C-alpha positions as CSV (number, residue, x, y, z in Angstrom):
1,M,109.8,53.5,55.7
2,N,108.5,50.2,57.6
3,K,104.7,50.9,58.0
4,R,105.0,49.6,61.5
5,I,107.7,52.1,62.3
6,I,105.4,54.8,61.0
7,R,102.5,53.7,63.2
8,T,104.7,53.4,65.8
9,M,106.0,57.0,65.8
10,L,102.2,58.2,65.1
11,V,100.9,56.3,68.2
12,T,103.7,58.1,70.3
13,T,103.4,61.4,69.1
14,L,99.8,61.3,70.2
15,L,100.6,59.9,73.2
16,F,103.2,62.5,74.0
17,A,100.5,65.3,72.9
18,L,97.8,63.9,75.2
19,A,100.0,64.3,78.3
20,L,101.3,67.8,77.8
21,P,98.4,69.5,79.4
22,G,99.3,67.1,82.6
23,I,102.2,68.0,82.3
24,A,102.2,71.9,81.9
25,A,99.3,71.7,85.1
26,K,102.4,70.0,87.2
27,Q,104.7,72.7,86.0
28,K,102.3,75.6,86.8
29,P,99.8,74.5,89.8
30,T,97.7,77.4,90.5
31,G,98.0,77.3,94.2
32,V,94.5,78.8,94.7
33,T,93.3,78.5,98.5
34,T,90.2,78.6,100.1
35,V,89.2,79.2,104.0
36,K,86.0,79.2,105.6
37,T,85.3,81.2,109.0
38,G,81.9,81.3,110.4
39,T,79.7,82.2,106.9
40,D,82.9,84.1,105.4
41,T,85.2,82.6,103.1
42,M,89.0,84.1,101.9
43,T,90.4,82.9,98.5
44,V,94.1,83.4,97.7
45,D,94.9,83.5,94.2
46,P,98.9,83.6,93.7
47,Q,98.6,83.6,89.9
48,T,96.2,86.9,89.9
49,R,98.1,88.2,93.0
50,E,94.7,88.9,94.8
51,V,93.0,88.3,97.7
52,R,89.2,87.7,97.7
53,V,87.1,88.0,100.9
54,T,83.3,87.8,101.5
55,S,81.8,90.0,103.6
56,T,78.2,91.4,104.4
57,V,77.1,95.2,104.1
58,I,76.1,97.3,106.9
59,K,74.0,100.6,106.7
60,D,74.1,102.2,110.3
61,C,73.1,105.7,109.4
62,S,74.1,106.8,112.9
63,Q,78.1,106.1,111.6
64,P,79.9,109.0,109.7
65,S,80.0,108.7,106.1
66,V,77.4,106.1,105.7
67,C,74.4,107.8,104.9
68,D,75.3,111.7,105.4
69,W,78.6,113.4,104.8
70,G,81.4,112.7,107.4
71,R,84.9,112.3,108.2
72,R,86.5,109.3,109.4
73,F,89.9,107.5,110.1
74,Q,87.8,104.1,110.7
75,A,87.6,101.6,107.7
76,F,85.1,101.0,105.1
77,F,85.9,97.5,105.2
78,G,87.1,95.5,108.4
79,T,86.4,92.5,110.5
80,K,84.0,91.5,112.8
81,D,86.0,90.7,115.5
82,G,87.7,94.3,115.6
83,K,87.1,97.2,118.0
84,M,86.1,99.7,115.7
85,A,83.6,97.1,114.1
86,P,80.6,99.1,114.2
87,F,81.7,102.1,112.0
88,F,82.5,99.3,109.0
89,I,80.2,99.1,105.9
90,F,81.6,95.9,105.1
91,S,82.2,93.5,108.0
92,T,83.7,90.1,107.6
93,E,84.0,87.0,109.9
94,V,87.3,86.2,108.4
95,N,90.5,87.3,111.1
96,R,92.6,90.1,109.9
97,T,95.6,88.6,110.6
98,E,94.9,86.0,108.5
99,I,93.9,88.4,105.8
100,D,97.3,90.0,106.3
101,K,99.3,86.7,106.1
102,A,97.6,86.1,102.4
103,I,98.3,89.5,101.2
104,K,102.0,89.0,101.8
105,A,101.9,85.5,100.6
106,V,100.7,86.7,97.2
107,G,103.8,89.1,96.9
108,I,102.4,92.3,98.2
109,K,104.5,94.1,100.1
110,S,104.8,97.3,102.5
111,R,107.3,100.2,102.3
112,R,106.7,102.3,105.4
113,Q,104.8,101.6,108.4
114,I,104.4,104.4,111.0
115,P,104.4,103.4,114.7
116,M,101.9,104.9,117.1
117,T,104.8,106.8,119.0
118,E,105.3,108.7,115.7
119,V,101.7,109.7,115.3
120,K,101.8,113.5,116.8
121,Q,104.7,114.6,114.9
122,R,103.9,112.9,111.5
123,S,100.1,113.7,111.3
124,G,98.1,116.2,108.8
125,L,99.1,118.0,106.0
126,K,101.6,121.0,106.5
127,S,104.1,123.2,105.3
128,T,106.9,120.8,107.2
129,T,105.7,117.7,105.5
130,Q,107.9,115.0,104.0
131,K,107.6,111.6,102.1
132,E,108.3,109.9,106.0
133,D,104.8,111.1,107.0
134,Y,103.1,108.9,104.1
135,L,102.5,105.1,104.8
136,D,103.8,103.0,101.8
137,G,103.4,100.0,100.2
138,D,102.4,98.2,96.8
139,P,99.6,100.1,95.3
140,M,96.0,98.0,95.3
141,L,92.7,97.8,93.4
142,I,89.9,97.3,95.8
143,S,86.7,96.2,94.7
144,V,83.4,94.5,95.5
145,R,81.5,91.8,93.7
146,W,77.8,91.1,94.4
147,K,75.1,89.3,93.0
148,K,72.2,91.7,91.7
149,D,69.0,90.4,89.2
150,G,70.6,87.1,88.8
151,K,73.5,88.6,87.3
152,V,77.3,89.3,88.7
153,V,78.0,92.8,89.4
154,E,81.8,94.5,90.4
155,A,82.7,98.1,91.2
156,A,85.6,99.7,92.5
157,I,84.9,100.7,96.2
158,E,85.4,104.3,95.1
159,D,82.6,104.2,92.7
160,L,80.4,103.5,95.3
161,I,81.9,106.8,97.6
162,E,81.2,110.2,97.1
163,E,84.0,112.6,98.5
164,K,83.6,116.3,99.2
165,I,86.3,118.9,99.7
166,T,86.0,122.8,100.3
167,V,87.5,125.0,97.4
168,D,87.5,128.6,98.2
169,G,85.4,128.3,101.0
170,K,82.8,126.1,99.3
171,D,81.9,122.9,99.3
172,V,82.7,120.7,96.1
173,I,81.3,117.0,95.9
174,K,84.2,115.2,93.5
175,P,84.9,111.8,92.2
176,Y,86.6,110.1,95.1
177,T,90.0,109.6,93.6
178,P,92.0,107.2,96.6
179,H,95.3,105.7,96.4
180,F,95.2,102.8,98.0
181,V,98.5,101.3,99.0
182,Y,99.4,98.0,101.5
183,H,101.5,99.1,104.7
184,G,100.0,96.4,107.3
185,T,101.5,98.6,110.3
186,A,98.3,97.5,112.6
187,E,99.3,94.1,112.1
188,A,103.0,94.7,112.9
189,I,102.2,96.5,116.0
190,N,99.2,94.3,116.9
191,F,96.8,97.1,117.1
192,A,93.5,95.3,117.3
193,S,91.1,97.9,115.2
194,G,89.8,95.4,113.2
195,C,90.3,97.6,110.4
196,I,91.5,96.4,106.8
197,V,90.4,99.4,104.1
198,C,90.9,102.8,105.6
199,P,89.9,106.2,103.7
200,S,92.8,108.0,105.2
201,G,96.5,107.7,105.9
202,C,95.4,105.7,109.3
203,N,97.8,103.3,110.7
204,G,95.3,101.7,112.5
205,G,94.9,98.9,109.4
206,I,96.7,97.7,107.3
207,I,95.5,99.1,103.8
208,A,95.0,103.2,103.4
209,D,94.6,105.9,100.9
210,N,98.0,107.3,101.1
211,S,96.8,110.3,98.7
212,L,97.3,112.5,102.0
213,P,99.8,112.4,104.6
214,L,99.0,110.5,108.1
215,K,95.9,110.9,110.0
216,E,94.8,113.5,107.3
217,T,91.0,114.0,107.5
218,K,89.8,117.1,105.9
219,N,87.9,115.7,103.0
220,Y,84.3,114.1,103.6
221,F,82.7,111.0,102.3
222,R,79.3,109.6,101.6
223,F,78.1,106.2,100.2
224,D,76.2,106.0,97.4
225,W,73.3,103.5,98.1
226,N,71.5,103.7,94.8
227,K,75.0,102.3,93.8
228,M,75.8,100.2,96.5
229,P,74.4,96.7,97.3
230,A,71.5,96.4,99.7
231,P,72.3,96.2,103.5
232,G,72.4,92.5,104.4
233,T,74.0,91.4,101.0
234,K,77.0,89.0,100.7
235,V,79.6,90.8,98.6
236,E,82.9,89.7,97.9
237,I,86.1,92.2,98.6
238,I,88.6,91.6,96.1
239,L,92.0,93.2,97.3
240,K,94.7,93.2,94.3
241,S,98.0,94.2,93.8
242,V,98.2,96.6,90.4
243,Y,101.0,94.8,89.4
244,G,99.1,91.6,88.4
245,S,100.7,88.0,87.9
246,R,104.5,88.1,88.0
């Protein structure tokens, strides 16, 4: 074969190989976006199907579950402009409406919302409880990320919280074992609580622990401040679909 033809073929092959990364990047854009609100930011990552929201750690021991055992409907994580803001342990300046839009934008879906008009008939665990009494949607993983001693630390939110239940008339401290789902009710009904991640099946937020039916608060919670980031720490709350990338 002519040397000139061989040389031309080699150069063409090399140029095509060098172009491949660029072509791949155009075919599969990451689509990651970051929006800043006040001192906080929200990052939306469609590839990993997660929403990351910066937040400040608040330690107000006058509120239930913060420093001692307590029951609560109010969220662990919520927005600073919400009506329930004094109750939150993780507080962000990012608006809940924008967070809700971001959750839906990465493909996380709600399956059952419960309006306020149905709260009375569906609340609590009883012999007549049925699946319609549970908020439902895509399961989610909620984790907290922060810097400690120069290193990045990450923990599932349930690893930072203790849970107490009553068994045979006695208090039993157990690992917190929530089942978080996205339902989005509070945004659908324009309920301005500011609640995002709730510890019970509460329709006043957008993500709930639906291991129990609507408004059931038999269990007690307490934050473990030996594991928690210090008050005032800026952390990142990661809201992630359990289904991963699709």
